[in-house]
C-alpha positions as CSV (number, residue, x, y, z in Angstrom):
1,M,6.6,-16.6,227.1
2,K,8.6,-18.6,224.6
3,K,6.3,-20.6,222.4
4,R,6.7,-24.4,222.6
5,T,6.4,-26.6,219.6
6,F,3.4,-29.0,219.9
7,L,4.7,-32.5,220.2
8,L,2.2,-35.2,221.1
9,G,4.3,-38.3,221.9
10,T,7.8,-39.4,220.8
11,V,7.5,-41.6,217.8
12,A,11.1,-42.7,218.4
13,T,9.9,-44.6,221.4
14,L,7.5,-46.6,219.2
15,A,8.6,-49.5,217.1
16,M,6.0,-49.1,214.3
17,V,6.5,-52.5,212.9
18,A,4.3,-55.4,214.2
19,A,6.4,-57.8,216.2
20,P,6.0,-61.5,215.8
21,A,3.3,-62.9,218.1
22,M,4.6,-63.7,221.5
23,A,4.3,-67.1,222.9
24,Q,1.2,-67.2,225.0
25,T,0.9,-68.9,228.4
26,K,-2.6,-69.9,229.5
27,V,-3.8,-68.5,232.8
28,P,-5.8,-71.2,234.6
29,G,-9.5,-70.3,234.9
30,Y,-9.1,-67.2,232.8
31,P,-11.2,-65.8,231.3
32,S,-14.1,-67.0,233.2
33,K,-16.7,-64.6,231.9
34,T,-17.4,-62.0,229.2
35,I,-14.6,-59.5,228.7
36,R,-15.5,-55.8,228.4
37,I,-13.4,-53.3,226.4
38,V,-14.6,-49.9,227.4
39,V,-14.2,-47.2,224.7
40,P,-14.8,-43.8,226.2
41,F,-16.1,-42.3,223.0
42,P,-19.2,-42.9,220.8
43,A,-19.2,-45.7,218.3
44,G,-17.6,-45.1,215.0
45,G,-14.4,-43.3,216.1
46,T,-10.8,-44.6,215.9
47,S,-10.8,-46.2,219.3
48,D,-14.1,-47.9,218.7
49,V,-13.1,-49.3,215.3
50,L,-9.8,-50.7,216.6
51,A,-11.5,-52.1,219.8
52,R,-14.1,-54.0,217.7
53,L,-11.4,-55.4,215.4
54,I,-9.3,-56.6,218.3
55,G,-12.3,-57.8,220.4
56,Q,-13.6,-60.1,217.7
57,K,-10.2,-61.9,217.3
58,M,-9.7,-62.0,221.0
59,S,-13.0,-63.6,221.6
60,E,-12.3,-66.3,219.0
61,N,-9.0,-67.3,220.6
62,L,-9.9,-66.9,224.3
63,G,-13.3,-68.7,224.1
64,Q,-15.3,-66.0,225.9
65,P,-17.4,-63.1,224.4
66,V,-15.7,-59.7,224.2
67,I,-18.1,-56.8,224.1
68,I,-17.4,-53.2,223.4
69,D,-18.8,-50.8,225.9
70,N,-19.0,-47.2,224.7
71,R,-19.0,-44.7,227.6
72,A,-18.5,-41.2,226.2
73,G,-18.0,-37.9,228.0
74,N,-15.5,-35.4,229.3
75,A,-12.8,-36.0,226.7
76,G,-12.8,-39.7,227.5
77,N,-12.6,-39.3,231.2
78,V,-16.0,-40.8,232.0
79,G,-15.1,-44.1,230.5
80,A,-11.6,-44.0,231.9
81,D,-12.9,-43.4,235.4
82,H,-15.3,-46.4,235.1
83,V,-12.4,-48.7,234.2
84,A,-10.2,-47.2,236.9
85,K,-12.8,-48.2,239.5
86,S,-13.6,-51.6,238.0
87,A,-12.6,-55.0,239.4
88,A,-8.9,-55.8,238.6
89,D,-9.7,-59.3,237.5
90,G,-8.8,-59.1,233.9
91,H,-12.3,-58.9,232.5
92,T,-12.5,-55.1,232.0
93,F,-10.1,-53.0,229.8
94,L,-9.9,-49.5,228.5
95,L,-9.0,-48.8,224.9
96,M,-8.6,-45.2,224.0
97,D,-6.3,-42.6,222.4
98,V,-3.7,-42.4,225.2
99,G,-2.8,-38.9,224.1
100,N,-6.1,-37.7,225.5
101,L,-5.5,-39.6,228.8
102,T,-2.1,-37.9,229.2
103,I,-3.4,-34.5,228.5
104,S,-6.4,-34.7,230.9
105,P,-4.5,-34.3,234.2
106,A,-3.2,-30.9,233.0
107,L,-6.7,-29.6,232.2
108,H,-9.1,-31.5,234.4
109,K,-9.6,-32.3,238.1
110,L,-9.8,-36.0,237.7
111,P,-11.3,-38.6,240.0
112,F,-8.5,-41.0,239.2
113,D,-4.7,-41.0,238.8
114,V,-3.5,-42.0,235.4
115,Q,-0.3,-43.7,236.7
116,K,-1.7,-45.2,239.9
117,D,-5.1,-46.4,238.8
118,F,-4.2,-48.2,235.5
119,T,-1.9,-51.0,234.4
120,P,-0.7,-50.4,230.9
121,V,-1.3,-53.5,228.8
122,A,-0.4,-52.9,225.2
123,M,0.1,-50.0,222.9
124,V,-2.0,-51.0,219.9
125,G,-0.8,-48.6,217.2
126,Y,-0.5,-45.2,215.8
127,S,-2.5,-43.3,213.2
128,P,-1.9,-39.7,212.3
129,H,-4.5,-37.0,212.4
130,L,-5.8,-35.7,209.1
131,L,-6.4,-31.9,208.6
132,V,-9.7,-31.9,206.8
133,V,-12.2,-29.3,205.8
134,S,-15.8,-29.3,204.6
135,T,-16.3,-29.3,200.9
136,K,-18.0,-25.9,201.4
137,V,-14.7,-24.3,202.6
138,P,-12.9,-22.5,199.7
139,A,-9.5,-24.0,200.5
140,N,-7.7,-27.0,198.9
141,T,-4.3,-26.5,200.6
142,V,-3.0,-25.5,204.0
143,A,-1.9,-22.1,202.7
144,E,-5.3,-21.4,201.2
145,L,-7.0,-22.4,204.5
146,V,-4.7,-20.0,206.4
147,R,-5.3,-17.2,204.0
148,Y,-9.1,-17.7,204.1
149,A,-9.1,-17.9,207.9
150,K,-7.0,-14.8,208.3
151,A,-9.3,-12.9,205.9
152,N,-12.4,-14.1,207.8
153,P,-11.6,-14.1,211.6
154,N,-13.9,-16.3,213.6
155,K,-15.9,-17.3,210.5
156,L,-14.6,-20.9,210.5
157,S,-15.8,-23.4,213.1
158,Y,-13.3,-26.0,214.3
159,A,-14.4,-29.3,215.7
160,A,-12.7,-30.5,218.9
161,A,-13.6,-34.0,217.9
162,A,-13.0,-35.7,221.3
163,G,-14.0,-32.7,223.5
164,M,-12.2,-29.7,225.0
165,G,-8.8,-30.6,226.2
166,S,-8.5,-33.5,223.8
167,A,-5.5,-34.2,221.4
168,T,-7.6,-33.0,218.5
169,H,-8.5,-29.8,220.4
170,L,-4.9,-29.1,221.2
171,A,-3.9,-29.8,217.6
172,G,-6.3,-27.1,216.4
173,V,-5.1,-24.6,219.1
174,Q,-1.5,-25.0,218.2
175,F,-2.2,-24.8,214.4
176,A,-4.2,-21.6,214.8
177,R,-1.7,-20.0,217.2
178,H,1.2,-20.7,214.9
179,H,-0.5,-19.1,211.9
180,G,-2.1,-16.3,213.8
181,I,-5.7,-17.3,212.9
182,Q,-8.9,-17.4,214.9
183,W,-11.7,-19.9,214.6
184,N,-14.6,-20.9,216.8
185,V,-14.0,-24.2,218.6
186,V,-17.0,-26.5,218.9
187,P,-16.6,-29.4,221.3
188,Y,-17.9,-32.9,220.4
189,R,-18.1,-36.1,222.5
190,G,-16.5,-38.2,219.8
191,G,-15.0,-38.2,216.3
192,S,-18.0,-39.8,214.6
193,Q,-20.3,-37.0,215.6
194,A,-17.8,-34.4,214.4
195,M,-17.4,-36.2,211.1
196,N,-21.1,-36.3,210.5
197,D,-21.4,-32.5,211.0
198,L,-18.3,-31.9,208.9
199,V,-19.6,-34.0,206.1
200,G,-23.0,-32.2,206.4
201,G,-21.3,-28.8,206.2
202,H,-22.4,-27.8,209.7
203,I,-18.8,-27.4,210.8
204,D,-15.8,-26.3,208.8
205,V,-12.4,-27.8,209.8
206,T,-10.8,-30.3,212.2
207,F,-7.9,-32.6,212.9
208,N,-9.2,-36.1,213.5
209,G,-7.9,-39.7,213.4
210,M,-7.3,-41.3,210.1
211,V,-9.3,-44.4,210.9
212,A,-12.6,-42.4,211.3
213,T,-11.8,-39.7,208.8
214,Y,-10.2,-41.1,205.7
215,P,-13.2,-43.0,204.4
216,H,-15.0,-39.7,204.0
217,V,-12.0,-38.3,202.1
218,K,-12.0,-41.3,199.8
219,A,-15.7,-40.8,199.2
220,G,-15.2,-37.2,198.2
221,K,-17.2,-35.9,201.2
222,L,-14.3,-34.1,202.8
223,K,-11.2,-32.3,201.5
224,L,-7.8,-33.5,202.9
225,L,-5.2,-30.8,203.3
226,A,-2.4,-32.4,205.3
227,V,-1.4,-35.3,207.5
228,S,0.1,-34.8,211.0
229,S,2.7,-37.6,211.0
230,S,6.4,-36.7,211.1
231,K,6.9,-37.6,207.5
232,R,4.6,-38.1,204.5
233,W,2.3,-41.1,205.1
234,G,3.0,-44.2,203.0
235,E,-0.6,-44.5,201.7
236,L,-0.8,-40.7,201.0
237,P,2.5,-39.8,199.4
238,D,1.1,-36.7,197.7
239,T,-0.4,-35.3,200.8
240,P,1.9,-32.8,202.6
241,T,2.5,-33.0,206.4
242,V,1.6,-30.2,208.7
243,S,5.2,-30.0,209.7
244,E,6.1,-28.8,206.3
245,T,4.5,-25.5,207.4
246,V,4.7,-25.8,211.2
247,P,8.1,-27.3,212.1
248,K,8.1,-30.4,214.3
249,F,4.3,-30.5,214.4
250,L,3.3,-34.0,215.3
251,T,-0.1,-35.3,216.5
252,G,-2.1,-38.4,216.0
253,S,-3.9,-41.2,217.7
254,W,-1.8,-43.5,219.9
255,Q,-4.3,-46.2,220.7
256,G,-3.6,-48.2,223.9
257,L,-5.2,-50.9,226.0
258,L,-5.1,-50.5,229.8
259,A,-6.5,-52.4,232.7
260,P,-7.4,-51.4,236.3
261,A,-4.4,-51.2,238.6
262,G,-3.7,-54.5,240.3
263,T,-4.7,-56.7,237.4
264,P,-2.6,-59.8,237.8
265,K,0.6,-59.8,235.8
266,P,0.0,-63.2,234.2
267,I,-3.3,-61.8,232.8
268,V,-1.6,-58.6,231.7
269,D,1.1,-60.6,229.9
270,L,-1.4,-62.9,228.3
271,I,-3.5,-60.0,226.9
272,H,-0.4,-58.1,225.8
273,A,0.6,-61.2,223.8
274,E,-2.9,-61.6,222.5
275,V,-2.9,-58.0,221.2
276,Q,0.5,-58.6,219.5
277,R,-0.7,-61.8,218.0
278,I,-3.8,-60.1,216.6
279,V,-2.1,-57.0,215.1
280,A,0.4,-59.4,213.4
281,L,-2.4,-61.4,211.6
282,P,-2.3,-60.8,207.9
283,D,-5.9,-59.8,207.6
284,V,-5.7,-57.5,210.6
285,K,-2.5,-55.9,209.2
286,E,-4.2,-55.4,205.9
287,K,-7.2,-53.8,207.7
288,L,-5.0,-51.5,209.7
289,Q,-3.2,-50.4,206.6
290,V,-6.5,-49.7,204.9
291,L,-7.6,-47.7,207.9
292,G,-4.3,-45.8,208.0
293,A,-2.9,-47.2,211.3
294,E,0.4,-48.8,212.0
295,P,0.8,-51.5,214.8
296,S,3.2,-51.0,217.7
297,A,5.6,-53.5,219.2
298,M,5.9,-51.6,222.4
299,S,6.1,-53.8,225.6
300,S,3.9,-53.2,228.6
301,N,6.8,-51.6,230.5
302,E,7.8,-49.4,227.6
303,F,4.1,-48.3,227.3
304,A,4.2,-47.3,231.0
305,T,7.4,-45.3,230.5
306,W,5.8,-43.6,227.5
307,I,2.8,-42.6,229.5
308,G,5.0,-41.1,232.3
309,K,6.9,-39.0,229.8
310,E,3.8,-37.8,228.0
311,L,2.2,-36.7,231.3
312,V,5.2,-34.4,231.8
313,D,5.3,-33.2,228.2
314,M,1.6,-32.5,228.0
315,A,1.6,-30.5,231.3
316,T,4.4,-28.4,229.9
317,I,2.6,-27.7,226.7
318,V,-0.7,-26.8,228.4
319,R,1.1,-24.4,230.8
320,E,3.3,-22.7,228.2
321,E,0.5,-22.4,225.6
322,K,-1.8,-21.1,228.5
323,I,-4.5,-23.5,227.4
324,T,-7.6,-23.6,229.6
325,L,-11.1,-25.0,229.3
326,E,-12.8,-21.7,230.2
């Protein structure tokens, strides 16, 4: 079977420049109680960090508490299912790496339908994956990692940082298949747990979101080999891209906010505008930059179109790469 290049998302569909905050129209009587943002991964990962950043600003402006509800499990599907079945009253949202959500239907029998059971609200932003290794691994470049892995089949352990079938899992699968290397895949419920084990030297290598990973690189606790964006990242001009050795290789965290299907459009529009307002705030833009994320100006309708395309693309990749969870 002809091998397909691994392409998670089409960055051309994302306007990676924060748009001016949209004019907000108040919705009478809303919000009337605490707003919950469900993050389907443990605290400390990319989705969690961004949810807390947005939630604090949203609470200040909307006049109601915004709490972050971490519900990890099954590559994010436990938390996603909870939101899919929640009341569509604008008080429950899902914030997660939407790449995981669009991969799941190709690998899991889901109790929900990604397109039918959610209303896309706002694409928050994009941050690339970082290819990092433990300081114990004798490799400082991608080429050295490949040579070491080939010379030591199945010696290296690879962290599927958001579980089997996640974007980080597929990134590792594609990288290994392209280079003809073998490593042992170890599933984790979330990126923070994977990072702890990687820093501790209990695991060897992974692709993971920049937000959760780069602080460990800056602290000298992990070695950064490459970045998964389509071109060299602005804050890391000396770090090569994976695509320099694997043509068209592109992965990352596309963080999005979704609501249960049927959430009233005025509320969806208000929250979309609120997210756009927040990511355009100078202090938030600075924080995103420090964390290695770029805001998105994608509309709710464009977000829905993006999800539909990704569902098709991810199903094709899983089929042609013969990826299973067995």
